[in-house]
C-alpha positions in Angstrom: -22.6 2.6 21.4 -23.6 2.2 25.0 -22.1 5.4 26.6 -21.2 8.9 25.9 -17.6 8.1 26.4 -17.7 5.3 23.8 -19.4 7.5 21.3 -16.8 10.2 21.8 -13.9 7.7 21.5 -15.3 6.3 18.2 -15.0 9.7 16.7 -11.5 10.3 18.0 -12.5 13.1 20.4 -12.2 12.3 24.1 -14.2 14.1 26.8 -12.2 16.1 29.3 -12.8 13.5 32.1 -11.8 10.1 30.8 -12.4 8.0 33.9 -15.5 7.7 36.0 -14.1 8.4 39.4 -17.3 8.0 41.4 -20.6 6.1 41.3 -21.4 2.9 39.6 -22.1 2.0 36.0 -25.7 1.1 34.9 -27.1 -2.2 36.1 -25.7 -5.1 34.1 -22.9 -2.9 32.7 -19.2 -3.6 33.1 -16.8 -0.7 32.3 -13.0 -1.0 32.2 -10.9 2.1 31.6 -7.1 1.9 31.3 -5.0 4.9 30.5 -1.6 6.3 31.3 -2.7 9.8 30.2 -2.4 12.1 33.1 -5.4 14.4 33.0 -4.1 16.1 36.2 -1.7 17.9 33.9 -4.6 20.0 32.7 -5.5 20.9 36.3 -1.9 21.8 37.1 -1.6 23.9 34.0 -4.7 25.8 34.7 -3.6 26.5 38.2 -0.2 27.9 36.9 -1.9 30.8 35.2 0.4 32.4 32.7 3.7 31.5 34.2 6.1 31.3 31.3 8.6 28.8 32.6 6.2 26.0 33.6 7.3 22.5 32.5 5.0 19.6 33.3 6.2 16.1 32.6 4.0 13.0 32.7 5.9 10.7 30.4 5.7 6.9 30.7 9.0 5.2 30.3 9.6 1.5 30.8 13.1 0.1 30.2 13.9 -3.6 30.5 17.5 -4.3 29.7 19.3 -7.6 30.2 23.1 -7.8 29.9 25.4 -10.9 30.1 29.1 -10.7 29.2 31.6 -13.5 29.6 35.2 -12.3 29.2 38.4 -14.4 29.1 41.9 -13.1 29.1 42.6 -15.3 26.1 45.6 -17.0 27.6 46.0 -20.5 26.2 43.7 -22.4 26.7 41.5 -19.4 27.4 37.8 -19.7 26.6 34.9 -17.4 27.1 31.3 -18.8 27.1 27.9 -17.4 27.9 24.8 -19.6 27.4 21.5 -18.4 28.9 18.0 -17.3 28.0 17.1 -13.6 28.2 13.6 -12.3 28.3 12.4 -8.7 28.5 8.8 -7.4 28.3 7.0 -4.1 28.8 3.2 -3.7 28.9 1.0 -0.6 29.2 -2.8 -0.8 29.4 -3.4 -4.6 29.4 -6.2 -7.0 30.3 -5.5 -10.7 30.2 -1.9 -10.7 29.0 0.5 -13.2 30.6 4.1 -12.1 31.4 5.4 -14.0 28.4 3.1 -12.1 26.1 0.6 -14.8 25.6 -3.1 -14.0 25.9 -4.9 -15.3 29.1 -8.5 -14.0 28.6 -10.2 -12.5 31.7 -13.9 -13.2 32.1 -16.0 -10.0 32.0 -19.7 -9.2 32.2 -22.7 -10.8 33.8 -23.5 -14.4 33.5 -26.7 -15.3 31.6 -29.3 -16.9 33.9 -32.8 -18.4 33.2 -34.3 -15.0 32.9 -31.5 -12.4 32.9 -29.7 -11.5 29.7 -26.0 -10.8 29.6 -25.0 -7.3 30.4 -22.9 -4.9 28.3 -19.2 -4.5 28.5 -17.3 -1.4 27.6 -13.5 -1.4 27.5 -11.4 1.7 26.8 -7.6 1.5 26.6 -6.0 4.9 25.9 -2.3 5.1 25.5 -0.7 8.5 26.2 1.2 9.6 23.1 1.0 13.3 23.1 3.2 16.3 23.7 2.9 20.0 23.4 6.4 21.1 22.8 6.0 24.8 23.4 4.1 26.9 25.9 3.5 29.3 23.1 1.1 26.8 21.7 -1.2 27.4 24.6 -0.6 30.8 26.2 1.5 32.7 23.6 4.5 33.0 26.0 8.1 32.0 25.7 9.3 28.9 23.9 9.5 26.6 26.9 8.3 23.1 26.9 4.8 23.1 28.3 3.9 19.5 29.1 4.3 16.1 27.6 2.7 12.7 28.0 4.9 10.5 25.8 5.2 6.8 26.2 8.4 4.9 25.6 8.9 1.1 26.0 12.3 -0.5 25.5 13.8 -3.9 25.8 17.5 -4.6 25.1 18.9 -8.1 25.5 22.7 -8.4 25.0 24.6 -11.7 25.4 28.3 -11.6 24.6 31.3 -13.9 25.0 34.6 -12.1 24.4 38.0 -13.8 24.4 41.1 -11.7 25.0 41.5 -9.2 27.8 43.6 -7.9 30.6 42.8 -9.8 33.8 44.5 -7.2 35.9 42.1 -4.5 35.0 39.0 -5.6 36.8 37.8 -2.7 38.9 36.1 -2.7 42.3 33.0 -1.2 40.7 32.4 -4.3 38.7 33.5 -2.9 35.4 34.7 -5.3 32.8 38.2 -5.3 31.4 39.9 -3.5 28.5 40.8 -5.5 25.4 44.2 -7.1 25.2 45.6 -9.7 22.7 45.3 -13.3 23.7 44.6 -16.8 22.1 41.3 -17.9 23.4 38.0 -18.9 21.8 34.4 -17.6 22.4 31.0 -19.3 22.5 27.7 -17.6 23.0 24.3 -19.2 23.0 20.8 -19.3 24.2 17.5 -17.5 23.3 16.4 -13.9 23.6 12.9 -12.5 23.7 12.0 -8.8 23.6 8.4 -7.7 23.5 6.5 -4.4 24.0 2.7 -4.1 24.1 0.5 -1.1 24.3 -3.2 -1.4 24.6 -3.6 -5.2 24.8 -6.9 -6.8 25.6 -7.8 -10.5 26.1 -11.3 -11.2 27.4 -13.9 -14.0 27.5 -17.6 -13.1 27.5 -21.0 -14.7 27.9 -22.9 -15.5 24.7 -24.9 -12.5 23.6 -22.8 -9.9 25.4 -22.7 -6.5 23.7 -19.1 -5.3 23.8 -17.8 -1.8 23.0 -14.0 -1.8 22.6 -12.0 1.3 22.1 -8.2 1.3 21.7 -6.1 4.3 20.6 -3.3 6.8 21.3 -4.3 10.1 22.9 -2.7 13.3 24.0 -3.2 16.7 25.4 -3.6 19.5 22.9 -4.5 23.2 22.8 -8.1 24.1 22.2 -8.7 27.8 22.3 -5.9 28.3 24.8 -7.1 25.6 27.1 -5.4 22.2 27.5 -7.8 19.4 26.8 -7.6 15.7 26.2 -8.8 14.4 22.9 -6.5 14.4 19.9 -4.9 11.2 18.7 -1.2 11.8 18.6 1.9 9.8 17.9 4.7 10.6 20.4 5.3 6.9 21.0 8.5 4.9 21.1 8.8 1.1 21.2 12.2 -0.6 20.8 13.1 -4.3 21.1 16.7 -5.2 20.3 18.4 -8.6 20.7 22.2 -9.0 20.3 24.4 -12.1 20.4 28.1 -11.6 20.0 30.9 -14.2 20.0 34.2 -12.4 19.6 37.7 -13.9 19.5 40.7 -12.0 18.5 42.7 -15.1 17.6 40.5 -18.1 18.2 37.3 -19.7 17.1 34.1 -17.7 17.7 30.7 -19.5 17.7 27.1 -18.4 18.1 25.1 -21.5 19.0 21.4 -20.9 19.2 20.5 -24.3 20.6 21.8 -27.7 21.5 20.6 -31.3 21.3 18.9 -30.7 18.0 16.8 -27.8 19.4 17.2 -24.4 17.8 17.5 -21.2 19.8 15.7 -18.0 18.9 15.8 -14.3 18.9 12.3 -12.8 19.0 11.8 -9.0 18.9 8.3 -7.6 18.7 6.2 -4.5 19.2 2.4 -4.6 19.4 -0.1 -1.7 19.5 -3.8 -2.1 19.8 -4.4 -5.8 20.1 -7.5 -7.6 21.2 -8.6 -11.2 21.7 -12.3 -11.7 22.3 -13.7 -15.1 23.1 -17.4 -15.9 23.0 -20.4 -15.3 20.8 -20.7 -11.6 21.2 -21.9 -8.4 19.5 -18.7 -6.4 19.2 -18.5 -2.7 18.3 -14.8 -2.0 17.7 -12.8 1.2 17.4 -9.1 0.3 17.0 -7.4 3.5 15.9 -3.7 4.1 15.4 -4.4 7.5 13.8 -1.6 10.0 14.5 1.2 7.4 14.7 3.5 9.2 12.2 6.9 8.6 10.7 8.9 11.1 12.8 7.3 11.1 16.2 6.6 7.4 16.4 9.3 4.7 16.4 8.8 0.9 16.3 12.2 -0.9 16.3 12.4 -4.7 16.3 16.0 -5.8 15.6 17.9 -9.1 16.0 21.6 -9.3 15.4 24.0 -12.2 15.8 27.8 -12.0 15.0 30.5 -14.6 15.3 33.8 -12.8 14.6 37.2 -14.5 14.8 40.0 -12.1 14.1 42.5 -14.8 13.5 45.3 -12.5 14.5 47.5 -15.4 15.4 47.1 -17.1 12.0 45.7 -20.2 13.7 43.0 -20.8 11.1 40.2 -21.1 13.6 36.6 -20.8 12.3 33.8 -18.4 13.1 30.3 -20.0 12.9 26.6 -19.3 13.6 24.5 -22.4 14.0 20.9 -23.4 14.9 19.5 -19.9 15.4 16.1 -18.4 14.4 15.3 -14.7 14.3 11.8 -13.2 14.3 11.1 -9.5 14.1 7.5 -8.3 14.3 5.4 -5.1 14.3 1.6 -5.5 14.7 -0.9 -2.6 14.8 -4.6 -2.9 15.2 -5.1 -6.6 15.6 -8.4 -8.3 16.4 -8.7 -12.1 17.1 -12.0 -13.7 17.6 -12.3 -17.2 19.2 -15.3 -19.5 20.2 -16.7 -19.7 23.7 -14.7 -22.1 25.9 -14.0 -25.4 24.2 -16.6 -24.9 21.5 -15.2 -25.8 18.0 -16.9 -22.9 16.3 -18.7 -19.7 17.1 -20.6 -16.7 15.8 -20.0 -13.0 16.3 -21.5 -9.7 15.2 -18.7 -7.2 14.2 -19.2 -3.5 13.5 -16.9 -0.5 13.8 -13.5 0.3 12.3 -9.8 -0.2 12.3 -7.9 2.8 11.1 -4.4 4.0 10.6 -4.3 7.5 9.2 -2.1 10.5 9.8 -2.7 14.2 9.4 -2.2 15.8 5.9 -1.7 12.4 4.3 1.7 11.8 5.7 3.2 8.4 6.3 2.2 6.3 9.4 4.9 5.0 11.6 7.7 3.3 9.7 8.8 0.2 11.5 12.6 -0.3 11.8 12.8 -4.1 11.5 15.8 -6.2 10.6 17.5 -9.6 11.2 21.2 -9.8 10.8 23.4 -12.9 11.0 27.2 -12.8 10.3 30.1 -15.2 10.5 33.3 -13.6 9.5 36.9 -12.8 10.1 36.9 -9.6 8.2 33.8 -7.6 9.0 31.1 -6.9 11.5 28.5 -6.9 8.7 25.1 -5.6 9.7 25.8 -5.9 13.4 27.2 -2.4 13.3 26.4 -1.2 9.7 29.2 1.3 9.0 32.8 1.7 8.3 35.1 4.7 8.6 35.3 7.4 11.2 31.7 7.2 12.3 31.8 3.5 12.5 34.6 3.7 15.1 32.4 5.8 17.4 29.4 3.5 16.8 31.3 0.4 17.5 32.8 2.2 20.5 29.2 2.8 21.8 28.5 -0.9 21.7 31.8 -1.8 23.2 31.1 0.6 26.1 27.7 -1.0 26.6 29.3 -4.4 27.2 32.0 -3.0 29.4 35.0 -3.4 27.1 35.5 0.1 25.7 38.7 -0.7 23.9 37.3 -3.7 22.0 38.6 -3.3 18.4 36.2 -3.0 15.6 36.1 -5.9 13.2 37.5 -5.2 9.8 38.6 -1.7 10.7 41.0 -1.7 13.6 41.3 -5.5 13.8 42.2 -6.7 10.3 43.1 -10.3 9.5 46.9 -10.8 9.3 49.2 -11.9 6.5 51.3 -15.0 7.1 54.2 -15.5 4.6 52.6 -13.0 2.3 49.2 -14.6 2.3 46.2 -14.7 4.6 45.8 -17.8 6.8 42.9 -20.1 5.8 39.9 -19.7 8.1 36.6 -21.4 7.3 33.4 -19.6 8.2 30.0 -21.2 8.4 26.3 -20.5 8.9 24.2 -23.6 9.4 20.5 -24.2 10.1 19.2 -20.7 10.6 15.9 -19.0 9.9 14.9 -15.3 9.7 11.4 -13.9 9.5 10.0 -10.4 9.4 6.2 -10.0 10.0 4.5 -6.6 9.6 0.7 -6.4 10.1 -1.6 -3.4 10.0 -5.4 -3.6 10.5 -6.1 -7.3 10.8 -9.1 -9.5 11.8 -8.4 -13.1 12.5 -11.7 -14.8 13.3 -10.4 -18.4 13.5 -13.4 -20.7 13.5 -15.8 -17.9 14.3 -18.3 -16.8 11.7 -18.5 -13.0 11.5 -21.4 -10.9 10.5 -21.6 -7.2 10.1 -24.8 -5.1 10.1 -24.7 -2.9 7.0 -27.3 -0.3 6.3 -28.3 1.2 3.0 -25.8 -0.8 1.0 -22.8 0.3 3.1 -20.3 -1.6 5.2 -20.9 -2.4 8.8 -17.2 -2.9 9.4 -14.3 -1.1 7.7 -10.6 -1.0 7.6 -8.9 2.3 6.6 -5.2 3.0 6.1 -3.6 6.1 4.8 0.0 6.0 3.7 1.7 3.0 5.2 5.5 3.5 5.1 8.0 0.6 5.3 11.8 0.5 5.5 13.4 -0.6 2.3 16.8 -2.0 3.3 19.8 -1.8 5.6 22.4 0.6 4.0 25.7 0.4 5.8 27.5 3.7 5.0 31.2 4.4 4.3 32.3 7.6 5.8 35.4 9.8 6.0 35.9 12.9 8.1 32.3 12.8 9.2 31.0 12.8 5.6 29.0 10.0 4.1 30.6 8.8 0.9 28.2 6.1 -0.2 25.7 3.5 1.0 26.1 -0.3 0.3 22.8 -2.2 0.4 22.1 -5.1 2.7 18.8 -6.9 3.0 16.4 -6.6 5.9 16.9 -10.3 6.5 20.6 -10.9 5.9 22.8 -14.0 6.5 26.4 -13.5 5.3 29.4 -15.8 5.8 32.7 -14.1 4.7 36.3 -14.9 5.0 39.6 -13.7 3.5 40.8 -17.2 2.6 39.3 -20.6 3.2 35.8 -22.0 2.8 32.6 -19.9 3.3 29.5 -22.1 3.6 25.8 -21.6 4.3 23.6 -24.7 4.7 19.9 -24.9 5.4 18.7 -21.3 5.7 15.3 -19.8 5.3 14.2 -16.2 5.1 10.7 -14.7 5.0 9.4 -11.2 4.8 5.6 -10.6 5.1 3.7 -7.3 5.1 -0.1 -7.1 5.2 -2.4 -4.1 5.3 -6.2 -4.6 5.8 -6.9 -8.3 6.2 -10.1 -10.2 7.3 -9.8 -13.9 7.6 -12.1 -16.7 8.9 -12.3 -20.4 8.7 -16.1 -20.1 8.8 -18.5 -17.7 7.1 -18.1 -13.9 6.4 -21.5 -12.3 6.2 -22.7 -8.7 5.7 -20.9 -5.6 4.5 -17.2 -4.9 4.7 -15.0 -2.1 3.4 -11.2 -2.0 3.0 -9.4 1.1 1.7 -5.8 1.9 1.4 -4.3 5.2 0.2 -0.7 4.2 -0.3 1.8 1.5 0.7 5.4 2.6 0.2 7.8 -0.3 0.6 10.7 2.2 0.3 9.7 5.0 2.6 13.0 5.0 4.5 16.5 3.6 4.6 17.9 1.8 7.7 21.4 3.1 8.5 23.8 3.1 11.4 22.7 4.9 14.5 22.9 8.7 14.4 23.9 8.7 10.8 24.5 12.4 10.0 21.9 12.2 7.2 21.5 13.6 3.8 19.7 16.5 2.2 16.1 15.7 1.6 16.0 13.1 4.4 14.8 13.2 8.0 16.8 11.1 10.5 14.7 9.3 13.1 16.6 7.7 16.0 14.7 5.1 18.1 15.3 5.4 21.8 16.6 2.2 23.2 16.7 2.8 27.0 18.9 4.7 29.4 21.2 1.8 30.0 21.8 0.8 26.4 24.3 2.2 24.0 25.5 5.8 24.1 22.6 8.3 24.6 20.2 5.4 24.5 20.3 5.2 20.7 21.3 2.3 18.6 22.1 0.2 16.7 20.2 1.6 13.8 18.4 4.8 12.6 16.0 5.6 9.8 16.5 8.1 7.0 13.0 9.0 5.9 12.9 10.6 2.5 13.0 9.9 -1.3 11.6 6.5 -2.3 13.8 3.4 -2.2 13.3 -0.2 -3.3 12.6 -3.1 -1.0 15.5 -5.5 -0.4 13.9 -8.2 1.8 16.2 -11.2 1.8 19.9 -11.9 1.2 22.0 -15.1 1.7 25.6 -14.8 0.7 28.8 -16.9 1.1 32.0 -15.0 0.2 35.6 -15.9 0.2 37.7 -13.0 -1.0 41.2 -14.3 -1.8 40.7 -18.0 -2.6 38.9 -21.0 -1.2 35.4 -22.3 -2.0 32.1 -20.7 -1.4 29.0 -23.0 -1.0 25.3 -22.3 -0.4 23.0 -25.2 -0.1 19.4 -25.8 0.9 17.9 -22.2 1.1 14.4 -20.8 0.9 13.4 -17.1 0.5 9.9 -15.7 0.5 8.6 -12.2 0.2 4.8 -11.7 0.6 2.8 -8.6 0.5 -1.0 -8.4 0.8 -3.3 -5.3 0.7 -7.0 -5.6 1.2 -7.5 -9.3 1.7 -10.8 -11.0 2.7 -10.7 -14.7 2.8 -12.6 -17.7 4.2 -13.0 -21.3 3.5 -16.7 -20.9 4.2 -19.4 -18.7 2.7 -19.1 -15.1 1.7 -22.5 -13.4 1.5 -23.0 -9.7 1.6 -26.8 -10.0 1.7 -29.0 -7.5 -0.2 -28.2 -4.7 2.2 -24.4 -4.8 2.1 -21.4 -5.0 -0.1 -17.7 -5.8 0.0 -15.7 -2.8 -1.2 -12.0 -2.9 -1.7 -10.1 0.2 -2.8 -6.3 0.2 -3.2 -4.2 3.3 -3.9 -0.6 3.4 -4.9 1.8 0.6 -4.2 5.4 2.0 -4.4 8.8 0.7 -3.7 8.0 -2.9 -4.6 11.1 -2.9 -6.9 11.0 0.8 -8.0 14.2 2.8 -8.4 16.3 3.9 -5.4 17.8 7.3 -4.9 21.1 6.5 -6.5 22.1 10.2 -6.8 22.5 10.3 -3.1 24.6 7.2 -3.0 21.9 4.6 -2.4 22.5 1.6 -4.7 19.8 -0.3 -6.7 19.0 -3.8 -5.4 16.8 -6.8 -6.1 14.2 -7.9 -3.6 15.8 -11.3 -2.9 19.4 -12.5 -3.5 21.1 -15.8 -2.9 24.8 -15.8 -3.8 28.0 -17.8 -3.6 31.2 -15.9 -4.6 34.8 -17.1 -4.6 37.9 -15.0 -5.2 36.6 -11.5 -5.8 40.1 -10.4 -6.6 42.0 -13.7 -7.3 42.1 -17.3 -6.2 41.3 -20.8 -7.4 38.3 -21.8 -5.3 34.9 -23.1 -6.5 31.5 -21.5 -6.1 28.4 -23.7 -5.6 24.7 -22.7 -5.2 22.2 -25.6 -5.1 18.8 -26.5 -3.8 17.5 -23.0 -3.5 14.0 -21.5 -3.8 12.9 -17.9 -4.1 9.2 -16.8 -4.1 7.7 -13.3 -4.3 4.0 -12.8 -4.0 2.0 -9.6 -4.2 -1.8 -9.5 -3.8 -3.9 -6.4 -3.8 -7.7 -6.6 -3.5 -8.6 -10.2 -3.1 -11.8 -12.0 -2.0 -12.0 -15.8 -1.6 -14.5 -18.2 -0.1 -16.1 -21.6 -0.5 -19.0 -19.8 -2.2 -19.8 -16.2 -2.9 -23.1 -14.2 -3.0 -23.9 -10.5 -3.0 -22.0 -7.4 -4.3 -18.3 -7.0 -4.6 -16.4 -3.9 -5.9 -12.7 -3.8 -6.4 -10.8 -0.7 -7.5 -7.1 0.0 -8.2 -4.3 0.2 -7.6 -1.7 2.3 -9.5 1.4 0.3 -9.3 5.1 1.1 -9.1 6.8 -2.0 -10.4 8.3 -5.4 -9.6 11.8 -4.6 -10.9 14.2 -1.8 -10.4 17.1 -0.5 -12.4 18.8 -4.0 -12.1 15.7 -5.4 -13.8 15.3 -8.2 -11.4 13.3 -9.2 -8.3 14.9 -12.6 -7.6 18.6 -13.1 -8.2 20.5 -16.4 -7.8 24.2 -16.0 -8.6 27.4 -18.0 -8.4 30.8 -16.4 -9.3 34.4 -17.5 -9.3 37.3 -15.3 -10.4 40.1 -17.8 -10.3 40.6 -21.2 -11.9 37.7 -22.9 -10.1 34.4 -24.1 -11.5 30.9 -22.7 -10.6 27.7 -24.8 -10.2 24.1 -23.5 -10.0 20.8 -25.3 -9.9 18.3 -27.6 -8.3 17.4 -31.2 -7.9 16.5 -33.3 -10.9 12.9 -33.8 -9.7 12.5 -30.0 -9.9 11.7 -29.6 -6.2 14.4 -26.9 -5.9 16.3 -24.5 -8.1 13.1 -22.5 -8.4 12.4 -18.8 -8.8 8.9 -17.5 -8.9 7.2 -14.1 -9.0 3.4 -13.7 -8.7 1.4 -10.5 -8.8 -2.4 -10.6 -8.5 -4.5 -7.4 -8.6 -8.3 -7.5 -8.1 -9.0 -11.2 -7.6 -12.2 -13.0 -6.7 -12.2 -16.8 -6.1 -14.8 -19.3 -5.1 -14.2 -23.0 -4.7 -17.9 -23.5 -5.4 -20.5 -21.3 -7.0 -20.7 -17.6 -7.4 -24.2 -16.3 -7.1 -27.4 -18.2 -7.7 -30.7 -17.9 -9.6 -32.3 -16.6 -6.3 -29.4 -14.2 -5.4 -27.3 -13.3 -8.5 -24.0 -11.6 -7.8 -22.9 -8.1 -8.9 -19.2 -7.8 -9.4 -17.1 -4.9 -10.5 -13.4 -4.8 -11.0 -11.4 -1.7 -12.2 -7.7 -1.2 -12.5 -5.4 1.6 -13.7 -6.6 5.1 -14.2 -8.8 7.1 -16.6 -9.1 6.0 -20.2 -6.3 7.3 -22.4 -3.7 7.1 -19.7 -1.5 4.1 -18.8 -2.5 3.8 -15.2 -0.4 0.8 -14.2 3.3 0.3 -14.7 4.8 -3.1 -13.9 8.5 -2.9 -14.8 10.6 -3.4 -17.9 12.8 -6.4 -17.5 13.1 -10.0 -16.2 11.7 -10.7 -12.8 14.0 -13.7 -12.2 17.7 -13.9 -13.0 19.9 -17.0 -12.5 23.5 -16.7 -13.4 26.6 -18.9 -13.2 29.9 -17.0 -14.0 33.4 -18.5 -14.2 36.0 -15.8 -15.0 39.1 -17.9 -14.4 41.3 -19.5 -17.0 39.8 -23.0 -16.9 36.7 -23.1 -14.8 33.5 -24.5 -16.0 30.1 -22.8 -15.5 27.3 -25.3 -15.0 23.6 -24.5 -14.4 21.3 -27.5 -14.1 17.5 -27.8 -13.5 17.0 -24.1 -13.3 13.2 -23.3 -13.1 11.8 -19.7 -13.4 8.2 -18.5 -13.4 6.5 -15.1 -13.5 2.8 -14.6 -13.4 0.9 -11.2 -13.5 -2.8 -11.0 -13.3 -5.2 -8.0 -13.2 -8.9 -8.3 -12.8 -9.7 -12.1 -12.4 -12.7 -14.1 -11.3 -12.4 -17.8 -10.8 -15.3 -20.2 -9.8 -15.1 -23.9 -9.4 -18.9 -24.1 -10.0 -21.5 -22.0 -11.8 -21.4 -18.2 -11.8 -24.8 -16.5 -11.9 -25.1 -12.7 -12.1 -23.3 -9.7 -13.6 -19.6 -9.0 -14.0 -17.9 -5.8 -15.2 -14.1 -5.8 -15.6 -12.4 -2.6 -16.8 -8.7 -1.8 -17.3 -7.6 1.8 -17.5 -4.3 1.0 -19.1 -1.5 -1.5 -18.5 2.2 -1.4 -19.6 4.2 -4.3 -18.3 7.5 -5.9 -19.4 8.7 -8.9 -17.5 10.1 -12.4 -17.9 13.0 -14.7 -17.0 16.8 -14.8 -17.6 19.3 -17.6 -17.0 22.9 -17.3 -18.0 26.0 -19.6 -17.9 29.3 -17.9 -18.8 32.8 -19.4 -18.8 35.6 -17.0 -19.8 38.5 -19.3 -20.2 41.6 -19.0 -22.3 44.1 -21.4 -24.0 43.4 -24.5 -22.0 42.3 -26.7 -24.8 39.2 -28.9 -25.0 37.5 -30.1 -21.9 37.8 -26.9 -19.9 36.0 -23.6 -19.6 32.6 -25.0 -20.7 29.3 -23.2 -20.3 26.4 -25.6 -19.7 22.8 -24.7 -19.1 20.8 -27.9 -19.1 17.2 -28.9 -18.3 16.1 -25.3 -17.8 12.4 -24.4 -17.6 11.0 -20.8 -18.0 7.4 -19.8 -17.9 6.2 -16.2 -18.3 2.6 -15.2 -18.4 0.4 -12.1 -18.1 -3.4 -11.8 -18.0 -5.8 -8.8 -18.1 -9.5 -9.3 -17.5 -10.2 -13.0 -17.1 -13.1 -15.2 -16.0 -12.8 -18.9 -15.5 -15.9 -20.8 -14.3 -17.4 -24.3 -14.3 -20.4 -22.9 -16.1 -22.2 -19.6 -16.7 -25.7 -19.0 -15.5 -27.9 -16.0 -16.3 -26.2 -12.7 -16.2 -24.1 -10.1 -18.2 -20.3 -10.3 -18.6 -18.5 -7.1 -19.7 -14.7 -7.0 -20.2 -13.0 -3.9 -21.5 -9.3 -3.1 -21.9 -9.4 0.7 -22.3 -6.5 3.0 -23.0 -3.2 1.4 -24.0 -2.3 -2.2 -23.2 1.3 -3.2 -23.7 2.4 -6.6 -22.4 5.8 -8.1 -22.9 6.5 -11.6 -21.5 10.0 -12.7 -22.4 12.3 -15.6 -21.6 16.0 -15.8 -22.3 18.5 -18.6 -21.9 22.1 -17.6 -22.7 25.2 -19.8 -22.7 28.7 -18.4 -23.5 32.0 -20.2 -23.5 35.1 -18.3 -24.7 37.2 -21.4 -25.1 35.1 -24.5 -24.3 31.7 -25.9 -25.2 28.5 -23.9 -24.8 25.2 -25.9 -24.5 21.5 -25.3 -23.7 18.6 -27.7 -23.2 15.2 -27.1 -21.7 11.7 -25.5 -22.2 10.4 -22.0 -22.6 6.8 -20.9 -22.4 5.6 -17.3 -22.8 1.9 -16.2 -22.7 -0.2 -13.1 -22.8 -4.0 -12.7 -22.6 -6.6 -9.8 -22.6 -10.3 -10.3 -22.0 -10.7 -14.1 -21.6 -13.7 -16.2 -20.6 -12.8 -19.8 -20.0 -13.6 -23.0 -18.2 -12.2 -23.7 -14.8 -9.7 -26.5 -14.6 -10.6 -27.4 -11.0 
């Protein structure tokens, strides 16, 4: 460290005076201090003496709302259209960040001359995130707010086209019009960007510069009755919400993300403690998000798009969402290293720490992230995730925000009509859409820069530490009556639903991705020295997302993100968090539904859920040297398919679903689901490189499971309740129709050698708990389910080219070349039941031959589990120890079922099931 301030910051305790108000730094030293913490509060408080009613406010609030509403009276040929781009951005404490959020590095420090050496650079970005809610905390007087220094950043982009209104009701104050019935259509389009950044640094430095970089939240706290600056706190709000609405009471409603073959996008993101450092530098880093907790800190990133056509006139016009991408991100403690100027590669010294820990082991901030797309004539879906009395008020809040307070709520006060005793046919479509959620905590991306730490005494020179990382499990729209919540119906964080009463519901070309990472270090060059990564717990089901201001349930704490003074009622919406008993992750859902007849089709979809904890990866060399080691310690991983709180009305869900359903109550339509792919990948403790030398220790974790009460992680389903047929599967070349689940715990990989005769490796891998106890539980049922069900009198159920694979590996070392050195692999117990299930069911009756057949052809199922494995090109000198202590219980099962009540049942394909414990083999590279 190069200064007293830097040393104090590194230990999370700030000196009273944060900023050097006079004088110059030492020769050759550049110091940049950025903070919105008002230390003058302390002076004012001290001057007030013991006055009991003092209230000192030094909050920072940045609100950036954009609103565009196009309203047509709906008189034939009425038409409302709004097509534009909206961008909102808030930044606090930033160096080198462009208005669009991109990094534009600022050159800092002294230039290196023929004799002079580069100077030192110290950067401190301190974001005010503290509050002392009671004077009694400081002077033992009345319960009056003493002072606060909270930070709130909000962006709300709303673009709406609403057809039907009363043209005579436009007021002089510019207010929009109340809703009235008409016959027009609505089109809304364009892109929306909402970004918030706190403590953002982008700098370029001369080669050899010593850089001290400190980024953290800070606040004012009581210390012996005196207000001081110093404790990391978490009174911080970031909210980014994008909304697209096309609403037509009687006509067609279309959300068009782009035109001319170009897709539009909704991007919502929140970033805290980010840094880009360019140049060959010696960097001492302290990125600390300590204190950002689950109740005082809120990070909301939400995108929602709804095309709703009420079809009140029975015109059969069609709602659709087309060519739209949605991206929701939350990033905390992010470091990017880049070469100097145009150099293709570089080198950097890296020491210090990234940390994300809260007091008393509580959860860190739980991001509220979701992407919702709906095309419907019967429901608002996840756009306003409720029905019943409370839903009316929540929809009313949104209607007020767009200036149409009497806008009827879809599916509740604006139902689809009946014409001659039947609903009019209305086709709904979702076409060419993408949804992505990206969550990243403690990350180093070195690009083409080789990074080297400076370990001492066998320790790590750079470390990543996370306590309990809490994540939201799913969106749970609630059904309420008289202010009481009756039950919650699950909806995925990424959700695309096309639903109609009657007609065709179709989804074509859709992709969904959910990615969450904790503690990652990556480089395309070498990683040298000692590094430590430790994680106490990751809970994928720490909270439920519900409608805003949900009354809550016993045992849960409701957290309402603030969305800005000009947004919905009270600045809250559209969602809230219920923090409490564990839930299960529901990441992705694609569904086409026609309720009373017509066909449902889903074609060309991809879903991916990825989770990584403690990842160190490079395509170059990994070498800890004799003084260092790589240490990876993973604690509990919960909610990755563990049970939900069903007793309080929360339903059990898979992690990914893709579904086509026709005729939930009656009808004769068909259901088709083809060309789909579902992938789930979980990695905990992984080291990979082109070659590996030194010492590596991997420990843990204790797992929850990959499957919940429904015993599935991936679900692909087609269903028809009338006389129609159902079709499920992929292409004949096996490029689609694929479901995969992969779990890898404690993995070391090298494309080349591991160790050498000169520098043999020392590797230790341990999973589970103490001997005699089953320390790792990995579920009890199939990870993948594919089902085709025809319940009508004559429909066939056909599943073709269905492929399913599940792979679970604990404690594995893989080398493309020779391994030289010692390896210890120890399992403290493993119980795991998993596998695959594919079903074709046709329940027909009395139709004779040729109908109600159940066909499951060319199916392929592979299920395998491995505990303690070593695969190498060759073994050099060293000792290999593999031990499976305690109980080992592995079940890898595959099932193919075909059932026809009246027709023919047929199955063809391949099944492979494997299990292995303590294996040394030859690499197949």
